[in-house]
SEKERO-277529 format. One record per residue (C-alpha): residue in one letter; x, y, z. Coordinates in pm, 1 decimal. Example, Ala and Ser with C-alpha at 12.3 -4.5 7.8 and 13.67 -1.06 7.14 Angstrom:
<nodes>
  residu         u         v         w
       A    1230.0    -450.0     780.0
       S    1367.0    -106.0     714.0
</nodes>
This chain:
<nodes>
  residu         u         v         w
       M       0.0       0.0       0.0
       T     116.6     351.4     -78.0
       D      70.3     683.1      96.9
       H    -224.7     750.9    -134.8
       D    -412.6     431.7     -54.9
       P    -723.8     536.5     144.3
       R    -730.0     200.3     322.5
       A    -375.7     260.6     444.5
       V    -484.8     596.4     585.3
       F    -780.5     429.4     757.6
       L    -560.1     157.9     909.3
       A    -318.7     416.9    1049.2
       E    -596.5     633.0    1191.8
       A    -782.8     329.7    1328.0
       N    -472.6     219.1    1519.9
       E    -440.5     566.1    1672.4
       L    -809.6     569.5    1763.7
       L    -787.9     224.0    1922.6
       D    -481.5     325.6    2124.1
       R    -667.8     635.3    2239.5
       L    -975.7     426.2    2318.7
       E    -770.7     187.9    2533.0
       T    -610.4     474.9    2723.1
       T    -950.6     635.9    2774.8
       L   -1106.7     313.2    2902.1
       L    -820.6     259.7    3147.1
       D    -860.4     617.9    3270.4
       L   -1233.5     554.5    3297.6
       G   -1161.3     264.3    3531.5
       D    -993.1     512.0    3765.7
       R   -1246.7     793.3    3712.4
       P   -1579.7     626.6    3631.9
       D   -1780.9     948.0    3667.4
       D   -1571.1    1152.0    3423.2
       S   -1817.8    1244.7    3148.2
       A   -1538.8    1384.1    2927.3
       L   -1374.9    1040.5    2916.9
       I   -1707.0     877.3    2830.4
       D   -1759.9    1125.6    2546.2
       T   -1406.4    1065.0    2416.5
       A   -1459.5     688.0    2410.3
       F   -1795.8     726.9    2236.9
       R   -1648.8     955.9    1969.0
       A   -1367.0     711.5    1901.6
       L   -1618.2     428.5    1853.3
       H   -1837.6     639.3    1628.5
       T   -1544.3     744.1    1410.2
       I   -1415.8     386.5    1376.8
       K   -1765.0     272.5    1279.0
       G   -1815.0     541.4    1017.2
       S   -1467.2     512.9     867.8
       G   -1481.4     133.2     868.5
       A   -1805.8     136.0     671.7
       M   -1663.1     391.1     430.0
       F   -1355.9     180.9     348.4
       G   -1526.1    -157.9     326.1
       F   -1459.2    -295.5     676.0
       D   -1819.3    -405.5     718.2
       R   -1760.0    -645.9    1008.7
       V   -1575.3    -370.4    1194.5
       A   -1864.1    -129.5    1133.9
       A   -2130.1    -383.1    1238.4
       F   -1957.2    -488.0    1560.6
       T   -1863.1    -132.5    1653.9
       H   -2221.4     -19.1    1591.6
       D   -2352.7    -269.2    1849.9
       F   -2072.8    -176.7    2089.7
       E   -2146.5     194.2    2040.1
       T   -2519.2     142.3    2095.6
       A   -2452.0     -20.0    2431.6
       F   -2194.6     241.3    2530.1
       D   -2437.8     518.2    2440.3
       L   -2644.0     414.5    2743.0
       V   -2341.1     490.6    2956.4
       R   -2297.6     827.0    2786.8
       R   -2659.5     921.0    2854.1
       G   -2628.0     822.7    3220.3
       D   -2869.1     527.5    3200.7
       V   -2595.4     279.2    3298.3
       P   -2313.6     354.4    3545.5
       T   -1950.6     278.6    3465.9
       S   -1813.1     -24.9    3648.1
       A   -1489.0    -224.1    3653.3
       D   -1660.3    -514.4    3476.1
       L   -1791.0    -282.4    3206.3
       V   -1441.6    -140.1    3151.1
       N   -1293.1    -491.1    3124.9
       V   -1544.6    -613.1    2866.7
       S   -1502.4    -286.3    2674.8
       L   -1126.9    -349.1    2661.6
       S   -1198.7    -696.8    2522.8
       A   -1426.3    -538.2    2262.7
       K   -1148.0    -298.2    2168.7
       D    -909.9    -591.2    2121.5
       Y   -1164.8    -766.0    1901.1
       I   -1204.2    -455.5    1683.0
       R    -827.2    -439.1    1636.0
       T    -820.9    -806.0    1535.7
       L   -1104.1    -750.4    1289.3
       I    -904.9    -469.6    1129.1
       E    -567.4    -645.2    1119.9
       D    -677.8    -999.2    1027.2
       P   -1052.0   -1019.2     958.4
       D   -1037.3   -1362.3     790.6
       A    -883.1   -1528.6    1096.7
       T   -1131.2   -1380.8    1343.3
       A   -1420.6   -1602.1    1453.1
       P   -1755.1   -1418.7    1476.6
       V   -1844.9   -1621.7    1785.3
       I   -1585.5   -1424.2    1983.1
       G   -1753.6   -1095.9    1902.1
       E   -2095.2   -1243.4    1978.4
       A   -1973.5   -1356.0    2321.3
       I   -1831.6   -1009.8    2397.0
       L   -2154.2    -836.6    2297.5
       A   -2357.0   -1087.3    2500.1
       E   -2147.0   -1014.5    2809.1
       L   -2181.0    -641.4    2745.3
       E   -2558.7    -677.5    2717.1
       R   -2569.5    -882.1    3038.4
       L   -2379.9    -615.6    3232.4
       I   -2601.1    -338.2    3098.1
       S   -2921.9    -530.1    3170.8
       R   -2807.5    -601.6    3525.4
       A   -2718.8    -235.5    3577.8
       K   -3054.2    -117.6    3441.1
       E   -3243.5    -359.2    3666.3
       A   -3065.2    -227.1    3975.8
       P   -3292.7      -2.1    4188.7
       E   -3225.5     366.9    4149.6
       T   -3147.6     572.7    4455.9
       E   -3371.7     855.1    4335.0
       P   -3653.3     826.2    4082.4
       A   -3598.3    1010.7    3759.5
       A   -3782.6    1339.2    3738.6
       E   -4079.6    1330.1    3507.9
       G   -4169.5    1592.2    3252.8
       P   -3973.5    1759.6    2976.3
       S   -3599.0    1791.4    2982.5
       P   -3484.2    2098.4    3178.7
       D   -3307.6    2234.3    2871.0
       A   -3600.3    2178.9    2635.2
       A   -3763.9    2481.9    2474.5
       P   -4146.5    2499.4    2516.5
       E   -4212.9    2559.6    2148.2
       G   -3892.2    2477.0    1968.3
       W   -3564.9    2631.4    1855.4
       R   -3410.0    2867.7    1607.3
       I   -3083.9    2706.0    1494.3
       G   -2800.0    2874.6    1307.2
       I   -2560.0    2643.7    1120.8
       A   -2236.9    2763.4     960.2
       F   -1973.5    2504.0     863.8
       A   -1607.9    2567.4     783.6
       P   -1542.9    2577.3     406.2
       D   -1328.4    2260.3     410.5
       V   -1573.5    2047.5     609.6
       L   -1661.2    1841.6     300.4
       R   -1301.6    1727.0     268.4
       N   -1328.8    1565.1     612.6
       G   -1611.1    1338.6     493.2
       T   -1891.2    1532.0     662.0
       N   -2231.0    1525.1     489.6
       P   -2425.5    1837.1     598.4
       L   -2749.3    1711.0     440.1
       A   -2734.9    1395.8     654.7
       L   -2701.4    1612.9     964.5
       L   -3001.3    1820.6     858.1
       D   -3196.1    1495.2     816.6
       E   -3107.1    1402.4    1174.9
       L   -3248.4    1735.3    1290.5
       R   -3567.9    1646.6    1101.3
       E   -3597.7    1334.2    1316.1
       L   -3620.3    1554.0    1628.7
       G   -3934.9    1732.5    1507.6
       P   -4091.0    1935.1    1224.3
       C   -3827.0    2153.7    1060.8
       T   -3814.6    2446.0     822.8
       V   -3478.0    2507.0     658.9
       V   -3364.5    2835.3     503.0
       P   -3032.1    2825.6     314.0
       R   -2799.1    3122.8     348.6
       V   -2725.0    3229.1      -6.0
       A   -2600.9    3582.3      49.3
       D   -2235.9    3475.6      65.3
       L   -2245.5    3241.2    -233.3
       P   -1969.7    3326.5    -485.8
       D   -2042.5    3363.2    -852.8
       L   -2017.0    3058.2   -1074.6
       A   -1662.2    3136.4   -1187.0
       G   -1537.2    3149.0    -828.9
       L   -1724.2    2841.8    -705.2
       D   -1506.6    2562.6    -561.7
       P   -1695.7    2231.0    -572.1
       E   -1488.6    2097.1    -279.4
       S   -1561.8    2393.4     -50.6
       L   -1889.5    2458.2     131.4
       A   -2021.6    2811.4      93.7
       L   -2375.2    2749.1     223.7
       G   -2507.8    2797.0     573.0
       W   -2856.7    2725.8     705.6
       D   -3113.2    2871.7     943.3
       V   -3342.0    2603.0    1083.6
       T   -3669.0    2636.7    1271.4
       L   -3727.2    2321.3    1478.1
       R   -4064.7    2282.7    1647.6
       G   -4135.2    2047.6    1934.2
       A   -3988.9    1965.4    2275.4
       A   -3639.3    1859.4    2161.7
       S   -3372.6    1939.3    2419.1
       R   -3064.7    2149.0    2361.3
       A   -2850.1    1841.8    2435.0
       A   -3027.1    1636.9    2166.6
       I   -2962.4    1906.8    1906.6
       E   -2597.3    1941.9    2007.8
       D   -2556.4    1563.2    1985.2
       V   -2644.0    1578.9    1614.4
       F   -2332.8    1792.6    1556.7
       L   -2117.1    1619.2    1818.5
       F   -1844.1    1518.1    1576.0
       V   -1817.8    1837.7    1374.1
       R   -1834.3    2103.6    1647.6
       D   -1470.8    2196.5    1589.0
       D   -1548.9    2273.0    1222.6
       M   -1864.9    2482.7    1260.3
       V   -2045.5    2759.2    1444.8
       L   -2377.8    2646.9    1596.5
       T   -2623.6    2887.9    1760.6
       L   -2941.8    2794.3    1947.6
       A   -3223.9    3024.2    2062.3
       P   -3573.7    2928.5    2188.2
       L   -3858.6    3013.3    1953.8
       D   -4034.4    3212.6    2224.8
       A   -3733.9    3445.8    2256.0
       P   -3757.5    3780.0    2070.2
       E   -3636.7    3739.9    1714.3
       P   -3361.4    3989.9    1634.4
       A   -3407.1    4233.0    1350.7
       P   -3238.5    4119.9    1031.4
       E   -2910.8    4285.5     943.9
       P   -2927.7    4498.7     626.9
       A   -2755.2    4328.3     338.6
       L   -2458.9    4498.0     175.0
       D   -2577.3    4394.6    -171.2
       P   -2943.6    4372.3    -271.6
       S   -3049.7    4012.2    -318.2
       P   -3385.8    3835.7    -310.9
       A   -3497.8    3727.6      31.5
       P   -3462.5    3354.9      93.7
       V   -3782.8    3158.4      73.6
       P   -3847.5    2907.0     353.6
       V   -3826.9    2553.9     213.8
       P   -3999.5    2280.6     417.4
       M   -3765.3    1982.1     432.1
       P   -3933.8    1667.0     300.9
       A   -3931.7    1361.1     520.9
       P   -3690.1    1103.6     374.2
       A   -3794.7     741.9     338.3
       Q   -3496.5     649.2     549.1
       A   -3241.9     876.1     707.2
       P   -2909.5     826.2     532.5
       A   -2638.2     665.2     741.5
       R   -2375.1     897.1     882.9
       S   -2017.8     822.0     791.4
       V   -1817.4    1102.4     943.1
       A   -1448.4    1016.5     914.0
       T   -1311.5    1279.1    1151.9
       P   -1038.2    1208.6    1402.5
       A   -1145.8    1160.7    1760.9
       V   -1029.9    1456.7    1967.0
       E   -1072.4    1572.8    2319.1
       P   -1402.4    1758.5    2364.9
       A   -1361.9    2124.1    2286.7
       P   -1571.6    2387.4    2461.4
       A   -1874.6    2492.9    2264.9
       P   -1822.7    2824.1    2087.5
       A   -1975.5    3123.9    2251.7
       A   -2329.5    3189.4    2133.4
       K   -2352.3    3476.0    1886.6
       P   -2666.8    3665.7    1791.8
       P   -2833.1    3517.7    1485.7
       E   -2781.3    3835.3    1288.6
       A   -2407.4    3794.1    1327.0
       E   -2429.2    3429.0    1228.8
       R   -2590.6    3514.0     895.5
       K   -2247.8    3624.0     780.7
       G   -2123.7    3263.4     808.7
       P   -1816.3    3145.2    1000.3
       A   -1523.6    3378.0    1031.6
       R   -1249.8    3321.9     773.9
       S    -928.8    3273.8     961.4
       T    -605.8    3384.4     802.5
       E    -425.2    3095.0     972.4
       P    -395.0    2769.0     772.0
       R    -647.8    2507.5     877.2
       G    -570.6    2145.4     944.0
       S    -287.2    1970.9    1117.0
       S      70.6    2098.0    1103.6
       T     202.3    1741.5    1084.0
       M     202.4    1482.5     809.0
       R     240.2    1106.1     787.7
       V     557.0     963.3     638.9
       E     629.0     594.0     598.6
       A     904.9     473.5     830.8
       E    1081.4     311.6     534.0
       R    1123.8     652.9     374.3
       L    1287.7     789.1     687.0
       D    1521.6     489.0     691.6
       E    1608.3     550.6     326.9
       L    1670.5     919.2     398.7
       L    1903.2     829.9     684.0
       D    2094.8     590.1     456.6
       R    2147.3     873.9     208.0
       I    2266.5    1102.2     487.4
       G    2511.3     831.6     590.7
       E    2653.6     815.6     239.1
       L    2679.2    1194.6     237.6
       V    2871.2    1192.8     566.4
       I    3116.6     937.6     422.2
       A    3163.3    1145.9     106.4
       Q    3212.8    1458.1     315.8
       A    3485.4    1282.8     518.2
       R    3664.2    1190.4     194.2
       L    3638.9    1549.9      71.5
       S    3781.2    1683.4     398.3
       Q    4069.1    1436.7     379.2
       L    4149.6    1533.5      19.6
       A    4128.3    1903.9     105.5
       G    4379.5    1850.6     384.1
       L    4631.5    1709.2     135.1
       H    4626.0    2020.0     -87.0
       A    4729.5    2373.0      -2.7
       D    4423.4    2514.7    -174.6
       G    4243.1    2762.5      48.8
       G    3931.6    2765.7    -167.4
       L    3901.6    2387.6    -159.8
       Q    3945.6    2380.2     216.7
       T    3677.9    2648.3     258.4
       I    3432.5    2446.6      50.7
       A    3518.5    2130.6     244.7
       E    3455.0    2305.5     575.7
       E    3122.5    2443.1     448.1
       I    3013.5    2099.8     326.4
       E    3115.6    1953.6     662.2
       R    2903.9    2211.7     846.6
       L    2600.3    2158.3     623.0
       S    2622.4    1779.5     638.0
       A    2641.5    1792.7    1017.6
       Q    2331.5    2013.9    1030.0
       L    2148.8    1788.9     784.4
       R    2247.3    1485.1     988.4
       D    2118.2    1641.0    1310.5
       T    1792.0    1748.2    1143.3
       T    1736.1    1401.1     998.9
       M    1811.0    1238.8    1331.5
       S    1561.1    1469.4    1504.2
       I    1291.9    1362.1    1255.5
       R    1342.1    1001.0    1361.8
       M    1318.0    1089.4    1730.0
       V     979.6    1019.3    1888.1
       P     860.7    1062.1    2249.2
       I     889.5     744.4    2449.0
       G     548.1     812.8    2603.1
       A     384.7     639.6    2305.0
       L     562.3     320.9    2415.1
       F     494.9     370.2    2786.0
       S     120.5     398.1    2732.6
       R     106.5      41.3    2598.3
       F     199.1    -104.1    2935.8
       R     -98.1      37.5    3124.5
       R    -309.1    -241.1    2978.5
       L     -42.4    -501.0    3062.4
       V     -31.6    -391.1    3426.4
       H    -411.5    -375.3    3440.9
       D    -449.8    -732.5    3313.0
       L    -165.8    -885.1    3517.9
       S    -291.0    -715.8    3832.2
       G    -628.3    -881.7    3786.8
       D    -486.8   -1222.3    3688.2
       L    -248.5   -1240.8    3986.0
       G    -480.1   -1082.2    4240.5
       K    -223.9    -813.2    4319.2
       P    -353.2    -454.7    4310.7
       V     -84.8    -247.5    4138.5
       T     -54.8     122.6    4063.1
       F     130.8     201.1    3741.1
       V     318.3     532.7    3726.6
       T     512.6     676.9    3432.5
       D     758.7     962.9    3423.7
       G     958.3    1129.3    3148.2
       E     714.7    1043.8    2867.5
       E     841.4    1342.8    2669.7
       T    1192.8    1192.8    2648.3
       E    1277.0    1135.0    2282.1
       L    1450.1     830.0    2140.4
       D    1517.4     693.2    1794.1
       K    1209.3     515.9    1658.6
       T    1410.0     199.0    1587.5
       V    1528.2     184.4    1947.9
       I    1172.3     233.1    2073.9
       E    1039.1     -43.7    1849.8
       R    1298.3    -291.4    1976.5
       L    1254.4    -182.3    2336.8
       A     893.1    -301.8    2364.6
       D     962.6    -672.9    2427.7
       P    1231.2    -620.0    2697.2
       L    1002.5    -386.4    2889.7
       V     718.7    -639.1    2872.8
       H     941.8    -902.6    3036.7
       L    1071.2    -660.4    3300.2
       I     724.2    -540.5    3398.5
       R     585.3    -895.5    3409.4
       N     873.5   -1004.6    3633.2
       A     830.7    -699.3    3856.2
       I     462.8    -781.7    3917.3
       D     500.1   -1160.5    3936.9
       H     826.4   -1185.6    4134.0
       G     885.8    -839.4    4280.2
       I     547.6    -724.8    4411.6
       E     424.5    -929.4    4707.9
       D      63.8   -1035.2    4751.7
       P    -153.8    -796.9    4958.4
       A    -137.3   -1013.2    5271.8
       R     244.1   -1017.5    5278.8
       R     262.7    -646.0    5206.6
       S      21.6    -566.8    5488.0
       A     216.1    -792.5    5725.7
       A     534.4    -603.1    5634.2
       G     364.4    -269.9    5709.8
       K     343.0    -170.5    5344.6
       N      51.1     -44.0    5140.2
       A    -149.0    -340.3    5009.7
       T    -135.6    -188.3    4659.9
       G     199.1    -231.8    4487.2
       R     363.5      28.8    4270.1
       I     542.5      -4.1    3935.3
       T     723.1     303.5    3803.5
       L     841.7     328.7    3443.3
       S    1058.3     633.8    3375.4
       A    1295.8     775.3    3115.7
       E    1554.0    1052.7    3121.1
       H    1838.4    1191.3    2911.2
       V    2187.3    1152.4    3058.7
       G    2450.8    1283.0    2821.2
       A    2429.0    1096.6    2491.2
       Q    2225.6     817.7    2649.1
       V    1868.0     759.6    2756.9
       L    1807.8     579.3    3085.6
       V    1487.0     376.1    3100.9
       T    1409.5     249.8    3450.8
       V    1161.3     -12.7    3568.7
       R    1119.4      20.1    3945.6
       D     899.4    -174.0    4187.1
       D     839.2    -139.0    4560.6
       G     839.1    -513.3    4622.1
       A    1053.3    -739.6    4837.2
       G    1380.3    -683.4    4649.0
       L    1627.2    -941.5    4517.8
       D    1752.8   -1226.1    4736.2
       V    2126.2   -1248.2    4660.9
       T    2170.3   -1571.9    4855.1
       R    1888.9   -1744.6    4670.6
       I    2013.3   -1628.6    4329.9
       R    2366.3   -1750.9    4402.5
       A    2242.6   -2086.1    4528.7
       K    2045.9   -2135.5    4209.3
       A    2349.5   -2038.4    4000.6
       E    2568.2   -2290.2    4185.0
       E    2300.7   -2555.9    4145.8
       R    2301.6   -2502.6    3768.8
       G    2681.9   -2500.6    3751.0
       L    2710.1   -2137.8    3648.1
       V    2961.6   -2066.7    3923.9
       A    3175.3   -2282.8    4149.4
       P    3078.2   -2285.3    4517.6
       G    3286.3   -2042.4    4721.9
       T    3385.8   -1822.4    4427.2
       P    3404.9   -1461.7    4550.4
       L    3145.4   -1250.2    4367.1
       T    3006.0    -903.5    4415.3
       D    2631.2    -852.2    4437.9
       Q    2629.7    -699.8    4088.8
       Q    2800.8   -1008.5    3948.8
       V    2542.3   -1230.0    4118.6
       Y    2258.6   -1025.5    3968.4
       Q    2394.2   -1095.2    3620.1
       F    2295.9   -1461.9    3659.2
       L    1935.7   -1348.8    3623.6
       F    2006.8   -1291.7    3253.9
       A    2145.8   -1640.5    3191.2
       P    1932.8   -1848.2    2947.7
       G    1685.7   -2068.0    3133.3
       F    1767.4   -1916.7    3473.6
       S    1473.1   -1876.3    3711.0
       T    1426.5   -1867.6    4086.3
       A    1051.5   -1934.7    4063.8
       Q     933.4   -2219.2    4285.9
       Q     690.6   -2343.3    4021.5
       I     615.9   -2285.2    3655.0
       S     310.5   -2071.8    3584.2
       A     148.5   -1921.3    3278.9
       L     348.2   -1605.4    3344.0
       S     694.7   -1716.8    3450.5
       G     916.6   -1990.0    3577.2
       R    1081.3   -2109.7    3255.0
       G    1362.6   -1853.1    3253.3
       V    1308.6   -1741.6    2895.3
       G    1245.1   -1373.5    2961.4
       M    1548.1   -1202.5    3110.8
       D    1795.9   -1349.8    2863.2
       V    1582.6   -1195.1    2587.0
       V    1612.6    -862.1    2768.0
       K    1991.5    -888.1    2782.9
       K    2033.5    -989.2    2417.6
       T    1805.2    -713.8    2294.6
       I    1967.4    -440.5    2501.4
       E    2316.4    -549.9    2398.7
       G    2195.5    -555.5    2037.9
       L    2099.7    -190.5    2087.2
       R    2453.5    -120.8    2215.6
       G    2311.4     -59.4    2560.3
       S    2376.5    -194.5    2908.9
       I    2176.3    -297.8    3215.7
       D    2224.2    -187.6    3576.4
       I    2043.5    -343.2    3873.3
       T    1998.2    -192.3    4217.8
       T    1790.2    -345.9    4493.1
       E    1705.9    -291.5    4857.4
       P    1564.1    -577.6    5064.5
       G    1203.1    -505.2    5150.0
       A    1196.2    -182.6    4948.0
       G    1210.3    -297.7    4587.7
       T    1428.8    -326.5    4278.9
       A    1523.3     -89.9    3999.1
       I    1648.0    -212.8    3660.6
       V    1804.8      61.9    3450.1
       L    1847.0      23.0    3074.3
       R    2118.6     251.4    2934.0
       L    2049.7     310.8    2565.9
       P    2209.5     517.8    2288.8
       L    2000.7     795.2    2136.9
       T    2034.5     646.2    1789.9
       L    2165.4     338.8    1610.4
       A    2258.7     493.5    1277.1
       I    2516.0     774.5    1310.3
       I    2727.3     839.4    1617.3
       E    3017.4    1058.6    1715.2
       G    3321.9     837.7    1746.8
       L    3684.9     858.8    1855.0
       L    3916.8     726.7    1583.5
       I    4224.8     545.6    1718.8
       R    4515.6     350.8    1572.5
       V    4634.5      17.5    1705.8
       G    4933.8    -107.1    1507.4
       E    4842.0     -58.4    1142.4
       G    4469.1     -92.0    1207.1
       R    4221.4     185.3    1280.8
       Y    3923.8     148.2    1512.4
       V    3638.3     363.0    1639.8
       L    3520.0     400.4    1998.6
       P    3172.4     550.2    2066.3
       L    3246.5     898.3    2197.4
       S    2955.8     868.4    2442.7
       A    3152.4     602.9    2632.5
       V    3479.5     801.7    2642.2
       E    3555.2     998.4    2959.4
       E    3910.0    1118.1    2902.1
       C    4242.9    1035.4    2738.0
       V    4576.8    1016.4    2918.1
       E    4928.7     911.8    2825.2
       L    5038.6     565.7    2932.8
       P    5295.0     613.7    3211.2
       E    5637.5     459.7    3174.4
       S    5559.6     205.3    3448.1
       G    5290.9      52.2    3228.0
       R    5464.9      57.2    2889.7
       G    5616.4    -288.7    2913.2
       E    5410.6    -593.4    2830.5
       R    5452.1    -703.5    3190.5
       G    5387.6    -361.7    3335.1
       R    5110.4    -288.2    3582.2
       D    4764.5    -315.3    3425.5
       F    4606.5     -31.8    3620.0
       L    4640.7     344.4    3638.6
       N    4609.8     591.2    3922.0
       I    4359.7     847.5    3790.4
       R    4334.6    1117.6    4056.3
       G    4349.5     863.0    4335.9
       D    4121.0     610.9    4165.8
       L    4274.6     285.2    4041.9
       V    4148.9     213.9    3690.8
       P    4233.6    -117.1    3517.1
       F    4323.5    -110.3    3148.5
       L    4341.3    -347.9    2851.8
       R    4621.3    -345.1    2594.2
       L    4453.2    -340.0    2255.1
       R    4777.0    -437.1    2077.6
       S    4775.3    -766.0    2266.3
       L    4402.3    -817.1    2223.1
       F    4414.2    -756.2    1848.3
       E    4756.8    -919.3    1794.6
       A    4892.8    -610.8    1622.8
       A    5221.8    -652.6    1437.9
       G    5522.5    -421.1    1464.5
       E    5664.7    -218.2    1748.5
       P    5430.7     -18.3    1973.3
       D    5432.2     358.9    1962.0
       P    5675.4     499.6    2220.2
       Y    5407.3     725.9    2363.9
       Q    5094.7     516.0    2382.9
       K    4763.9     665.0    2491.0
       V    4501.0     533.0    2731.8
       I    4137.0     605.1    2654.8
       I    3930.6     591.5    2975.1
       V    3583.1     457.6    2898.6
       S    3284.4     387.3    3120.7
       V    3021.2     115.9    3099.9
       G    2753.5     178.0    3358.5
       E    2936.7     250.4    3681.7
       T    3254.5      68.0    3573.3
       R    3558.9     254.1    3437.6
       F    3852.3     100.7    3257.2
       G    4117.0     202.3    3006.9
       L    4200.0      92.1    2653.9
       V    4561.3     136.8    2541.0
       A    4607.4     247.9    2179.4
       D    4911.6     360.0    1980.1
       Q    4760.2     686.9    1862.5
       I    4444.3     896.5    1891.8
       L    4353.7    1026.6    1544.8
       G    4061.1    1247.4    1646.4
       N    3682.8    1270.7    1632.8
       H    3496.5    1098.4    1352.6
       Q    3133.3    1109.5    1241.4
       T    3065.2     738.3    1236.0
       V    2806.7     588.9    1004.4
       I    2738.7     246.0    1152.3
       K    2732.5     -43.5     908.7
       S    2615.7    -380.3    1039.4
       L    2847.8    -677.0    1011.7
       S    2742.8    -963.5     789.4
       K    2576.5   -1279.3     918.5
       L    2913.9   -1455.5     890.8
       H    3036.7   -1233.1    1174.1
       A    2734.8   -1286.0    1401.5
       D    2953.2   -1448.8    1668.6
       V    3203.5   -1162.3    1676.9
       T    3078.9    -973.0    1980.2
       T    3387.1    -756.1    2035.7
       F    3273.6    -518.3    1762.4
       S    2927.5    -365.2    1725.0
       G    2972.9    -281.3    1356.2
       A    3199.5    -110.5    1107.5
       T    3229.0     225.4     933.0
       I    3384.8     366.3     616.2
       L    3666.7     617.1     660.9
       G    3747.4     912.1     439.6
       D    4005.7     717.0     236.4
       G    3750.6     445.0     160.2
       T    3891.0     186.5     402.6
       A    3687.9      19.9     676.0
       A    3729.6      58.4    1051.0
       L    3573.7    -167.1    1312.7
       I    3365.5     -12.1    1592.8
       I    3472.8    -141.1    1933.2
       D    3201.5    -234.0    2183.4
       P    3337.0    -137.1    2529.1
       A    3065.7    -334.7    2709.9
       Q    3177.1    -657.9    2544.4
       L    3542.3    -590.1    2624.5
       M    3452.1    -536.8    2988.2
       A    3233.7    -846.1    3024.7
       G    3429.5   -1080.3    3247.2
       G    3763.5    -926.7    3139.1
       Q    3746.2   -1134.1    2822.4
       I    4088.3   -1054.8    2684.4
       G    4122.3   -1395.2    2524.7
       A    3770.7   -1375.9    2383.1
       A    3845.3   -1037.2    2226.8
       A    4157.9   -1173.1    2060.1
       D    3967.6   -1477.2    1935.2
       G    3692.0   -1250.6    1801.7
       L    3934.5   -1038.9    1598.7
       R    4117.7   -1349.8    1470.7
       E    3784.3   -1500.5    1364.3
       F    3686.3   -1179.8    1190.5
       R    4014.3   -1178.4     993.8
       E    3973.8   -1544.8     897.6
       V    3616.4   -1494.5     772.5
       A    3707.1   -1175.7     587.1
</nodes>
């Protein structure tokens, strides 16, 4: 499907509406008397129904119509909102999404069961005795004789799929109507735009229809119109003299249609806007005010593939710019160097702009987990409050997409293993309702995503015993608490006493570790017995272009992510020998270091003045000894081939200005267990495969 495929537009908008509907329903569970939330949910259902029918999703339209009919009773106050009603509404929302995504694989019996349960809940609520009998007589906002109604739509309302004649027919259903079109502002034939609406209407509605019933007719187009209401028994204002003489409009009685046409108003569901201030009818005869500001949204949809393609082109441009800068440096041509510097500045700005386009707020991801917490809380019988913070923090869309599964596992584990049952929490003097906090924040060139619970905390002794039982560590081996926590990410590792539908097989946390490492991130764990656990995911802002530090080791050149580099120092004479001390005193802090020449088996004599690059991974600092620091380098990351999948020392490669390749070192992998031998084996394997 292309950008111009109407069905593609419907699918995108339907997904947004369903996400909004889920959020609204969850909020409604917390605030059941919030009429604004009820109206928002009803508008989302109505829009999905109308748009679905318009684009051929008949099963979606039929099911949503029945769902909407039942929910309308809630909107009108005939049925109160309850936890059971919210739960079955969430199931109905899931069924609508399935009907949209895979209609052929969806059994109708599922939808029938959901609607039957919805009907049962509504019937039970309607049969419940009312605390106060409903007042008899006409609605308090009903006019004794009827209403004078002024209708003025925005010129572009037709482009949104609104059918004004269908809305006038709905007014006709409320009582006898007389409709007078406003023709004074009609342009001449040469200036007539068939896609713009230039007509307005004055309607006389007789009968006891309420103001609310009339406003409901225009519920979904109130943001694109001016609606005025005045009782018929109110004094009628004198007509405003026309600027140009024109024949007076003749009242035209509206004929009763055989069947009111169905409404298909494909307008996005929005938060309810306040009704526009009532204006005197004489002012309304001029039609809606023409704003000089452009109408419509200031954003546009772009396929993610196009953004990926754009970023690839920017990457090629950055490589070409590096080659130009290198060539300019070899020639004493001031004009060439000036052009090279200008191209470098423009390419950096274009790179930053393109990267910002790919950045999206992480709140869109966080909102998905409200439903997960809601369902798990009910399944496990553990009341849990879900709190989010830092939703405005932006992250590359690719990182966000790949972050969803790890967060699912972390939140499930936090509720299943971390949060105690209400009885244990009460016995420990804690609130019976647990708390899960999901937060994000920028720290330098990284984003920290934290999953925190207020549960019992991690049991170091129990984790170690399980690790020894599985042979992951020899009994008596000295380990820090942080090293013990890392066993939680071993494949198949679990401390659960029994296997359940949620956990116990140890297949979750290893997925978290692999995914985060694949994103060039790291994981930190902190815990406090009886107070809870926090798992922090440290992630790069982007996966495509990074600032790197170019170094030389022997004849080879390598890149270190600049975000991991703290400082660079010269290797002291005491550490220059191969058997020298493998740690440095950095302002009173002993920092271990690794000799990259030994790791990478570099040939030739080492540089007499080697440099140590101090890097940090989480809270750990260590040094990497290189022969020379060549300077900063805009690094376009190229993935290694499948043949190099087992080479974990390097996270990718990049193309330098002279056209040669340089491997990108992954500091986290070098640090893991002090794997000096593994790093050497990884580089040797890479050379053999290449």
